[in-house]
C-alpha positions in Angstrom: -9.8 -1.7 -12.0 -9.3 2.6 -11.5 -10.5 4.0 -8.4 -10.5 7.4 -7.4 -9.6 8.9 -4.4 -9.1 13.1 -3.2 -6.1 14.2 -1.1 -5.4 17.2 0.4 -2.0 18.1 0.8 0.7 21.0 2.5 3.8 21.6 0.6 4.1 19.1 -1.7 3.8 19.3 -6.4 1.8 17.0 -9.0 5.1 15.0 -9.9 6.0 15.0 -6.4 3.0 13.3 -5.2 2.6 10.4 -7.9 6.8 9.9 -7.2 6.3 8.7 -3.9 2.7 7.0 -4.7 5.2 5.2 -7.7 7.4 4.1 -5.3 5.1 2.8 -3.8 4.1 1.1 -5.8 1.3 2.6 -7.0 0.0 3.2 -10.6 -1.3 6.7 -10.8 -3.4 7.5 -15.0 -3.7 11.6 -13.6 -3.3 13.4 -11.1 -6.0 16.5 -11.0 -5.8 20.1 -9.4 -8.9 21.3 -7.7 -8.5 24.0 -5.7 -5.6 25.7 -3.9 -5.2 27.4 -0.4 -3.4 30.6 -0.1 -1.5 30.2 2.9 -0.8 32.6 5.6 
């Protein structure tokens, strides 16, 4: 079953998110960056 989620993260790269989810036993099929805000 494929389920789509949207995450908003700070100070993380896609590979870090994928590793964290994999460590929790969650298989990630793709990560797409949609919008990037410039911090102050």
